[in-house]
C-alpha positions in Angstrom: -20.9 -11.7 -21.3 -21.3 -13.3 -17.9 -19.7 -15.0 -14.9 -19.7 -18.7 -15.3 -18.4 -19.1 -11.7 -17.0 -17.3 -8.7 -14.1 -19.3 -7.3 -12.6 -19.2 -3.8 -9.5 -21.0 -2.4 -8.8 -22.2 1.1 -5.3 -22.3 2.6 -3.8 -25.7 1.7 -0.5 -27.4 2.6 1.7 -28.2 -0.3 5.1 -29.8 -0.9 6.3 -27.8 -3.9 10.0 -27.3 -3.5 9.9 -23.6 -4.5 7.1 -22.8 -2.0 9.0 -22.6 1.3 5.9 -21.2 3.1 4.3 -24.6 2.6 0.8 -23.3 2.0 -1.1 -21.9 -0.9 -4.6 -20.6 -1.8 -4.3 -21.3 -5.6 -6.7 -24.3 -5.5 -9.9 -22.4 -6.2 -13.3 -24.0 -6.5 -16.7 -22.6 -7.6 -19.0 -21.5 -4.8 -22.8 -21.1 -4.6 -24.4 -17.9 -3.4 -23.3 -14.3 -3.3 -19.6 -13.4 -2.6 -18.7 -10.0 -1.1 -16.1 -8.1 -3.2 -14.1 -5.1 -1.7 -10.6 -3.6 -1.9 -8.5 -5.7 0.5 -5.8 -3.1 1.3 -2.2 -2.6 0.1 0.0 -5.4 -1.2 1.8 -7.1 1.6 -1.1 -6.5 4.0 -4.3 -7.0 2.0 -5.1 -10.4 0.5 -7.9 -11.2 -1.9 -10.7 -8.9 -2.9 -13.2 -11.7 -2.4 -14.5 -12.6 1.0 -13.4 -16.1 2.0 -10.6 -16.4 -0.5 -7.2 -17.3 0.9 -4.0 -15.5 -0.3 -1.0 -17.0 1.4 2.1 -15.2 -0.1 1.0 -11.6 0.3 4.4 -10.2 -0.6 3.7 -11.4 -4.2 0.0 -11.8 -4.4 -3.2 -9.9 -3.5 -3.6 -6.3 -2.4 -5.6 -3.6 -4.0 -4.0 -3.7 -7.4 -4.3 -7.5 -7.7 -7.6 -7.9 -5.8 -9.3 -10.2 -8.3 -8.0 -12.5 -10.9 -10.2 -13.3 -14.0 -9.7 -16.0 -16.7 -11.8 -16.5 -19.8 -13.5 -19.9 -20.1 -12.5 -19.7 -23.8 -8.8 -19.5 -22.8 -9.2 -22.5 -20.4 -10.8 -24.5 -23.2 -7.9 -23.8 -25.5 -5.7 -25.9 -23.2 -8.0 -29.0 -23.5 -6.1 -30.7 -26.3 -2.7 -30.1 -24.9 -3.6 -31.1 -21.3 -5.7 -34.1 -22.3 -8.5 -32.9 -20.0 -10.9 -30.1 -19.7 -9.7 -27.6 -17.0 -12.4 -26.9 -14.4 -13.5 -23.4 -13.6 -11.0 -22.1 -11.1 -8.3 -24.6 -12.3 -5.8 -21.9 -13.0 -6.3 -20.2 -9.7 -8.8 -17.6 -11.0 -11.4 -16.0 -8.9 -13.7 -15.3 -11.8 -14.3 -17.6 -14.8 -16.0 -15.6 -17.5 -17.8 -16.3 -20.7 -17.8 -14.0 -23.7 -15.2 -11.6 -22.3 -11.9 -11.1 -24.1 -10.0 -11.1 -20.8 -6.4 -11.2 -22.1 -7.4 -8.7 -24.8 -8.8 -6.3 -22.2 -7.2 -2.8 -22.0 -5.5 -1.7 -18.9 -7.9 0.7 -17.2 -10.9 -1.0 -18.7 -13.8 -1.2 -16.3 -16.3 -4.0 -15.9 -19.6 -3.9 -14.1 -20.5 -7.3 -12.7 -24.1 -7.8 -11.6 -25.8 -4.6 -10.3 -23.1 -3.4 -7.9 -19.5 -4.3 -8.4 -17.2 -2.4 -10.7 -13.6 -3.7 -11.4 -10.7 -2.1 -13.3 -8.1 -4.1 -15.2 -4.5 -3.4 -13.9 -2.1 -6.1 -15.2 -1.5 -9.6 -16.4 -1.0 -12.7 -14.3 2.6 -13.9 -14.4 3.1 -17.7 -13.8 5.2 -18.9 -10.9 6.5 -22.1 -9.4 3.4 -22.5 -7.2 1.3 -22.5 -10.3 3.5 -25.1 -11.9 3.3 -27.3 -8.8 -0.5 -26.9 -8.7 -0.9 -27.9 -12.4 1.7 -30.7 -12.0 2.6 -30.3 -15.7 6.2 -30.4 -17.0 7.6 -27.0 -18.2 4.3 -25.4 -17.2 5.6 -21.9 -16.7 7.3 -21.9 -20.1 4.2 -23.4 -21.8 1.8 -21.0 -20.2 4.1 -18.1 -21.2 4.2 -19.2 -24.8 0.4 -19.4 -25.0 0.2 -15.7 -24.2 -3.3 -15.7 -22.7 -2.6 -15.0 -19.0 -5.9 -13.6 -17.7 -6.2 -10.3 -15.9 -5.8 -8.8 -12.5 -8.3 -6.2 -11.5 -8.7 -3.7 -8.7 -12.1 -3.0 -7.0 -13.6 0.4 -7.9 -17.0 -0.2 -6.4 -17.6 -3.0 -3.9 -20.6 -5.2 -3.6 -21.7 -8.8 -4.1 -21.4 -11.0 -7.1 -22.6 -14.5 -8.0 -22.5 -17.1 -10.7 -24.5 -16.0 -13.7 -24.1 -12.3 -13.2 -23.8 -10.3 -16.4 -20.5 -8.6 -17.2 -20.6 -5.3 -18.9 -17.7 -3.2 -20.1 -18.6 0.3 -18.9 -15.3 2.1 -19.8 -12.6 1.5 -22.4 -9.6 3.9 -22.3 -8.2 5.4 -25.5 -4.8 3.7 -25.5 -3.8 0.2 -26.9 -2.2 -1.4 -23.9 -3.8 -4.7 -23.5 -3.3 -7.4 -20.8 -1.6 -9.6 -23.5 0.8 -6.7 -24.3 1.6 -6.3 -20.6 2.3 -10.0 -20.3 4.7 -10.0 -23.3 6.5 -6.9 -22.0 6.9 -8.5 -18.5 8.1 -11.9 -19.7 9.6 -12.4 -23.2 9.8 -8.9 -24.8 11.2 -6.4 -22.4 11.7 -3.7 -25.1 7.9 -3.4 -25.1 8.0 -2.0 -21.6 7.9 1.7 -22.6 4.6 1.2 -24.4 3.0 0.3 -21.1 3.3 3.9 -19.8 0.5 4.9 -22.2 -1.9 3.3 -19.7 -1.1 5.9 -17.1 -2.3 5.6 -13.5 -4.5 2.6 -14.3 -1.4 0.4 -14.8 -0.3 -1.6 -11.7 2.1 0.7 -9.9 4.9 -1.9 -9.8 4.7 -2.3 -13.6 4.6 1.5 -14.1 7.8 1.9 -12.0 9.5 -0.9 -13.9 8.6 0.5 -17.3 9.8 4.0 -16.3 13.1 2.6 -15.0 13.5 0.8 -18.4 12.9 4.1 -20.2 15.4 6.0 -18.0 18.0 3.3 -18.4 17.7 2.9 -22.1 16.9 6.5 -23.0 13.7 5.6 -25.0 
């Protein structure tokens, strides 16, 4: 298991009709050399966990619980036939493109050591938005991505440090529940009755998701 690339995005002007801010950092490209990784601060204030990576809509993206976004190269390759092209590393806006890691099958609270220093913890699934659709320039992209069910994972920074392309990825902790990134994605999008199951992940679950799942339980008495 290793990093195929570390991908950073610069602030870029866009004309997507559902991006009133007019800028995005979703267009991420592989970079050479080490990149510093650290907790960026709370959502709404902190941006990306990677130095030099732009996060433009901080009310929705970035912050400590969405500091890093990882996508498996294997999941990118699965789109090749449908897209008629091979998505480049970073094409889905991911900071880390991995090889040999079951990213969407990772457990919430699973911890990865990358290189010799950095430790990250899985918190939630990526939910597609209009900016993602505009970036991909594909019809019905949000629906198609949702149907595929391999969203990639958001992670928080447990131990800061530097990472670079080629670093090994090692799973150093796997919790005892069965709440995967893919399950979180289904519960958050197409199968809301699954929300109560997410609470088994405890404090490792993204706090917004934990609140949402608890509200569902309180409302439905399950």
